N, C-alpha and C positions, 0 to 999 in steps of 0.2 A: 587783574582781569586778563584773560587770554586775548591775544591779538588776532586780527583778521588773517594775518599771514599764516598763523598756526591752523586756523580754521580751514583755509583753502588747502593746505597741505594734507590735512586729515581727510577732508571730503574727497579730494582727488583719488586718494587710495580706495575710497568706498565706491564712488559712483562714476568715475571717469571711464570713458570708452577706450579701452586698450586692447591690442591683439591678445586673444585668449590662448593660454597654454593648453596642451592636451589634457592635463589633469583637471583644469578648470572645466573644460567641455565635458569630461567624463562625469565630474561631480554634478554639473548642471543637468545632465540627461538622466542621472540616476534617480530612481524612486526611493522613498523612505523605506526603512525596514526596521521593525522593532517589535517588542512583545505586545505593544498596544494594538498592533495590526493583526487581523485574522489570517492565520497561515493556511496553506492548502491542507496540511494534516489536521488542523483544528476544524476546518470546513468538512473534511471527510468524516470526522467523528460525529457530526450531527446526524439526526435522523434523515431519511431520504426526503420527506416532506419539507423539513426545515432547510435542507440543502437547496431545494428548489425555491423556497421562500426567500432565503438569503441571497441566492443568485440574482433573483429579480429585484431585491432591495439594492444590490450593487448597481444594477443597470438602470433602474427607474429614474434616479436623478438625472441621468444622461438622456432621458426620454426614450429609453430602450427597454427591451424585455426579451426573454427567451421562451419559446413555445414549449408546451408540455411535451410534445412528441419530438422536440429537438433536444430536450434535456434528458428524458427517459426513453428507454426502449419500450415502445407501446404496442408492438405488433401482436403480442399475446395478451393484451389487456393490462389492467392496472392493479390487479390483486397484489402482486409482488413487485414493487417498484425496483427497477434496475437502472441506475444512472449510466447513461452513455456519454454525457458531457463531462468526462473525467478531466481532472486537472483544471477545473473551471477557473479558479482564482488566479493561478499562474498564467493561464492562457489569456485571460482578460487583461491582466497587467502587461503582458507582453504585447498584446494588440494595441494598447494605448501608446506604445512607443514605436509603432509600425506605420509608416506612411502608405497611403494609397498610391497606386500607380497612376500615371497620366491617363492611361486608357480607362481605368476605373472611374476617375473623376469625370472624364468626358461622357462616359456612358450614363452616369448619374445625372449630369446636366441635361443630356438628351431626354432622359426619363422625366425630369421635372418640367422642362420647357417645351418638349415635343420636338419632332423632326420630320423632314420630308423623306418619303420612301424613294429609294434609288434602284435603278436597274443594274444588272451586272456590270454594264459598261460605265456606270457612274452617272448616267443621265437621269433626270427626274422621272418617276413613274407617274403615268397619267391615267385618268379614267376615260371612259368612252366619249365624254364631252370635252376632253382636252384639259381638265383641271388637274393640278398636281395633287397626287395622293400623299397624305401626311398622317402621322400618328399624333393625336392631339396632346397638348401639354397635360401633365398629370395634375397640375394645380393652376389656379388663377390667383393673382395677387393685386393688392391696392398699391399704386405707385407711390403713395405717401406713407407706406408702412414697411420700411426696409427690414424690420425684424421678421416679417412673414417668410421671405425667401430664405433667411438664415434657418428658421425652424424647419422648413421643407428640406434643406440640405442636411441638417442634423438628423432628421428622421430617415432620409434615404441613404445616407452614408452608413456603412457597417462600422462597428466598433473599431476605432483606429486612432492614430495620432491626429489626423485631420478632423475627425468627428469630435474628438475630445477638445481640441483647440476651439472649434466653433461653439461647442457647448459651454466651455469656460467663459468665452467672450459674452455669451448670452446671459449666463448666471451673474457674472461680475457687473454687467450693465444694469442688473436689477438690484444691486446693493447700493448702500450709501456712498461707497468708494468711487463708483463710476457712473451712477445713474445720470442720464441726460435730462431727467426731470421734464418730461414732455408736458406735464400739467401746467408749467409756468408760461406766461405770455411771452417771455423773452427767448423761449426755445421752440424748436420745430423739428420736423422729420429729418432735416439735415444733421441735426445734432445726434439723433439716433443712429443715422448712417455713420457719422464720424466716429462715435465711440465704438460701435460694433466692428467697423473695418480696422480701426486703430488697434483694438484689443486682439482681434484675430490675427492681424499681421505680427504683432509683437509676441503673442503667445506661440505662434508657429515658428518664430525665430528663437524660441527658448530664451527670450530676453528676461533677465533677472527682475524680480519684483521691484526693487529699488529704482531701477532704470525706467521701468514702465511708469511708475508713479512720477518720477522726475520729468519724463517726457509729457505726461498728461497735464500736470498742474498749470503750465502756461497756455494751454490750448484755449481758443475762444469758446469752445463748447463747455469747458469747465467754468470760465468766467461768466458765461451766460446764466449759469446756475447761481453763482455767488452774487454777481451784479455790482459789487463794490469792492475796493481793496480790503476794507476791514472784514467784510463777510468772507472774502476769499481766504484770508489768513485764518480767520476763525474756523472755517469749514475744513481746510486742509489739516489743521491741527486735530480737529475732532475725527475726521475721516481716517487719517493715516497714522495718527499718534495716540488717539484715545485721550487727548488732553482737552478738557472742557473749561469754559470760562466760569468756573465755580468760585475762584478765589481772587482777591484783588490783584495779586501778583500775576495771575494768569490773564486777567483783563488787560493789565499794563503791557504784558508780553505781546498780546494780540495787537494792541494799539501801536506798539513799536514796529511789528512786522508790517502793519498796514501803512505806516509812514514810509517804510522802505519801498512799498509797492504803490506809492501815491501817484505815480505818473500814469498809471493805467486806469482807464474808465470804459464804461459800456455806453454806446449811443442809445438813443431811444428808438421807438418803433419806426419813426420816419426814416431812420438810416439803418433799419434792419438789425438792431441790437448788435452792432459791430464792436469788437474789442480794439481800442486805440490807445496810443501813448501821447501824452502831452508833455513835451520837453520842459515847459515852464513849471510843471509840478514835479519834476524829477528831484528826488531826495538827494541831498549832498552831505547830510549829517549822519555820523555813525550813531546807531541806536543798538540797544541790547536786546537780542532775540534769542531765547533758549540758551542763555549763557554765553553767547558770542556777539561780538560787535559786527554789525552788518550795515551796508549802505543801500544795496539794491535788492530788488525783488528776486533776481536770479540767485542771490546768496541766501535769501529766505527759503527758496525752493531747494537749494542744495542741502541746507540744514535739515529740512523735513525729510528729504529722501535718504539722507545718511543717518538719521536718528535711530538710536537703539530700540525705540518703541515700535518701529515699523513692522517687523516680522511678528512679534507677539500680537500687535493690534490687528493686522490682516488675518492672522490665524483665528483670533477670537471672533472677529466679525463673521467669518465663514462657518465656524463651529456653531455659532448661535442659530444659524439656519438649520443645520443638519441635526443638532441635538436639542432643538426647541422642546421645552418641557422637562428636560433632564435637570437634576440638581446642579447648582452652580459648582459644587465640588467636582462633579463628573466632567463638566465642561472645562474647568480649569485644569483638571488632571490631564485631559487629552491635549489641551493647548500646550501645557508644559512639556509633555512627552514629544510633541511635534517640534516645538522650538528647540529643545535640547539636541535635535538632530541637525540643526543649523540649515534649514531649507533655504534655498535661494530663488526658487521658481514657484509660480502658482500651481503648476502640475504636481509638484511634490506635496504641497499642502492639501490640495483637493484629494489626491489619491490617499494621503495619510488619513484624512477624515472619512472618506467613503469606505475604505477598506479597514477601518478601525473596528475593533471588537465592541467598543462602546456604541457606535452607531448601528452596526449590523445585528448585535445580539441583545442590546439593552434598551434601545430607543423605540418608544411607541409615540408617534406624533402624526398629525394629519398630513396627508400627501397634498402637495400643490396640484393644481389642475394638470400641469404638464407631466408630473410624476405619475399621476393616475391615468389620465386619458391617453397620452401618447404611448406610455409603456404598455397599456392594455392593447391598443391598436397594433403595436409592434408584435406582441405575443399572438395576436389574432390574425396577422397578415392583412392589415387594412389595405384596401384598394379604393382610393378616392374616386376613381373614374367609374367604378361599378355601383356607386351609391347615388340615389336620386334625392336623398335627404339632406340635412344641414351639413353633414360631414362628407360632402361630395368634393368636387374639384375646388369649390369655394370654401371648404371646411376650415382651412387654416386662416384664410382672411376673414371668415365669419367670426372666428374666436379670438385670434391674436391681433386685435385692433386696439388703437389708443382710444382714450376717452373722448378725444376731439372728433373722432369718426362717428358722427351721429347716425349715419345710415346703419353701421354695424352695431352700435351700442343700443339701438332700438330693439335689437334682439336680446331679450332678457337673459339669454344663455351665454352672452359674451363675457370674456374674462374681466372686463371693467365692472360688470355687475356682480362678479364674484369677489371683488376687492383685490384682484390679482392682475390688474392691467400691466402689460409688459412695458418696462422702461418709462413708467409714468410718473412715479413719485420722487420728490426731491430727496427724501431720506431713503430711497429705495423701497423695495417691498419689506414689510414688517416680517421679522423672522417667524412669527407665529402665523400660520395660514388662517385667514379670517373664517370663523365658523359661526358667526352670528346668523340669525334667522334669514335675513335677506340675502346675504352672501352665499350661505349654504344652499338656499333654495335655488339660486341660479346654477350653482355647482352641480347639485343633484339632478336638476332638470336637464342640463347639458349631458351629463354622464348617462342618464337613463334613456332619454329620448333620441339623442343624436348618435350615441355610440353603442350602448349595450343592446338595445332592441332594434337597432338599424342593421339588420342582419345581412342586407345585400352588400354592405361595405366590407364584411369580414368572412362571410360563409364560404366564398369562393365559387358560388354557383352562377353568378352574373356574367354574361358575355354580351358583346355588341350585337344589336339586332339591326334591322334595316333602317331604323330611325336614328341610330347612333353614329357618331364619328368613330373611326377606328380607335381602339385602345387595347393595350396588352392585357391579357388575363393571367392570373396567378393562382396557385393553390391557396385556398383560404384556411381558416381554422378547421373546417370540416371537409370540404369537397376538393376534388381535383379541379384544376382550372377550367371554369366555364360550364360545368354541368353538375347535376346533383348526384355525384358518385363519390362515396367516401374515399378519402385518401388511403393509400395502402397502409400507412402507419396506424390507421384507426379502423380499418374496414372490418376487423374481427371483434370490435367492441360489442358487448352486450349492454343492456340498459344501465346497469350499475357502473360500468366503465364510462359511459357517456356522462353520467351524473358526476362522477369523480373527476373526469376530464374538465368539465365546466367549472367545478369548484376550485380545482388546482389552478386553472388558467386565470381565475379572477381573484381568489383569496389566498392562494398558496397552500391550500390544505384540501383534504378530501371532505366529502359531505359527512355531517354527523349522522347518527343512526336515524333520527327522526326525519332529517332532510332526505336521506337516502331512501327510506321507506316511502315517503310521500312521492318523490319524483320517479322512483322505480314503479310505483303504482300507476302513475300517469303514463309512463312509456311502455309498460309491458302490454303485450297483446291481450286485450280483454281483462286486464287486471288479474290474471290467474295467480292463485296462491298469495294474493296480497290482502292486507286488512281492508275492511270496508272503508269507504271514503269518509263516513261519518265519524271514524275514530281519530281523524286528523283534526287538530285544533289550532287556534291562534292564527298567527301570520301565515302559516302554511295552508290552513284551511281557506284563508282568503284567496290564495293563489290558485287553489283548485277551482273555486267559484269564479275567479277572474278568467281562467282558461275557458270555462263553460260560457261565460258572458261574451267573450271575444269570438266564440265559434272555433276555438283551437282544439277544444276537448269535446268528447262525445260520451254521453251516458248510455251504457249498454243495458240489456234487459235485466241483468243481475245487479244493477246499480254500480257497475264498474265504470271507472273513468279512464279514458285513454285518448290518444291523439285522434282527431277527426280526419278522415281521409275522403277522397273524392266520392266514394260510394257510400259514405255515411257509416262505415263499419269500423270496429276497433282493429287497428293494424299498426300499432305503435312501433314495430320493429323495422318498418320500411325506411330505407336510408334517406329518402327525400323528406321525411318528417323530422330528421335530426335537428335541423335548424329551428323548427317550430318548438320542439321540446326545449332546446337550449334557450330560445328567446324567453320562454316563461321562467326558466331558472334564473336567467340574468335579470329579469324584472324583479324577482324575489331578492336576488343578491344586491340590487341597487338600493334596497331599503335597509341593508345591514350596516350598522356603524363601522364594522371592521373593514368594509370595503374601502373606506375613505382614510384609513390609518395604516401606517407601517406597523407590522407586527414585531413582536420580540420572540426570542427563543426561550421557551419555558424550561 
C-alpha cells in the first residue's frame, strides 16, 4: 500500500498554493483552441442569417444578445444583408479576456442603484422645494435574494472579463457542483450570497478549478447541503469525481472517508445549522480512501481536489447542460477534445463549450428562461424604468426569486413555476429545461405577456412625464430615445424590412413567404397589391382576426386590413405604428415552438 507521505508529496505538487511562474500565468489566461471550436473563418463561411443566429447563440447563455442593426448594416433595408460586426468570434473571445475600467464599473453601479444629481461645483442639485434631485435606481431588489443584484450586473455589464466571471459564478451555482440548495431547511439566502461571492472572487482571480473545489469543500455552506460526514464524502465524490455508490467497494470507500471526517457535524435549527468540530470524535485511525491511507478530513479533500477525474467530470457536467439532447457520443467527443487540451480554469472549459462547433452548429435544445428572455431584452434594448408592466424596475426581482419567496412565486410567471428557480435545487438545475405543460405554461406566459408584447420596455418611445421620477432614456429596438421617431439605422425601412427585422431579432431568421405576405398585408397602406385577407389561413389568419379584435387593425372598404390610426383610416406606414405592428408579430412568434429552442445550422 502507498503511504500517506507519498500521498502528501503528490498532492502538494497538484494543489498547493505556490508563487506562479510567468508560463503558468500565461497558460492559465489562455483560452482553448482546436478543431472542435468554431473558427472565425468557419463563421464567415455561414450564410448571413446563420451568422446572426450563431452570434446570438454564443451570447445567449451569457444573457446577452446583439441587435439586428448592430450586426448588420441596415440603413438601406434588409434585402441584401451586409454584416458590419466583422471578426465577431475573435472580438468576442478577446472581450472575455478584457477587464472593465473602474470608471465603467462605477457608471454601471450608478445606473443600477441610482444617484443624486450634482451641480458643477459638486453640491447636490435641489428642486424648488429644497429636495435633492436624483436619478432613480434602474432596478429594485429583495434583500433576501442576492442573485437578483448579480443578474442585474450581468445584464448591465458589456461582454468583458468581469461580465463573464459573474455569469460563470451564476451558472456554476445552478449546477450540482456548487448549488447552495435553497430548497433545504438547513440553507438560506446567506448560502446563496456565500457561493456567489466565493465563485465570483475566485473566478476573477483565475483560480484553477482544483483549487476552487478544494477551497469550497470545507465551507459551511457546502456542509449545510450535505448535513453529515457520510453525505459530505458521498456528495463530493459524485459532484467532482463522478464516482457513485453503485458498488460495495465504493460504499466502503465512502464510509472510510466519512470516518476521516467524523469530527464535523451540523447543529440543528436552534443553533442556525452551524458547522462545528467535536474533538472527541476526531479520527485517529488510518483508513483507506481512494487507494490512499488518510486520517483527517483535510486529507480526504486533498485527494478529491487532486484526483485525475476532476477535469473530465467538471467538463462533462457542464457539457450536459449545453448539449442537452445530443447523443452521448457527441457529448463524449467534445468532452475528450476539451480534456485533451489540459484546461485548468473554468473559463477555458466554458469557452471551449460555448464556441464549439457541436454546440453552435449541431445542437437544438430548449433555451432556459435566462437564455431566451434576457438575451431578447438585450437585443431589444430593454429599459426597465420605461415599463409599467411586470418587467419594470421590479422585473428582475419578480422573476429571479426563490421558491421560499411566496409573494413573488404567487405570480405564476415566476421562474419557480417554470421549474427553473435560481440556486434552489440540491442537485442543481436539471440539464434538460423543463418543458412539461405546467412549467412551459409559466415560461410562455412570462415571455409573451411580460416581455414580447410589453412594448414600452423595449420600443424606446417612453420618457418620464410629470408623474414619473427622473430616469434615463435610451434608443430602443425601434425608436430614438424618448419619442416615436424611428432610429436612423431603420428609418428607411419599408413594411417588408420591418417584418424581417422583427423575425431576425427574435428567431434569427427572416420571415417565411407566408409570414411575410401576411404581415406585409397588415402594415401596407390600404393593403395595396396584397392578397385578400381571406386567403390567409391557420395560425396567421388567427392573428389577423386577433388584431381586429384588439382594435389594432382596421378593415377598409375593399376588405383590406391595416393598422388602425387615430382617424380610423388605413395608414400603416406611419412610424408611430411600427411598435403596434411589431407587437402583433411578436404575439404570433410567441406561439412558435422554434422561439423556445436554439436552432442548428442546416
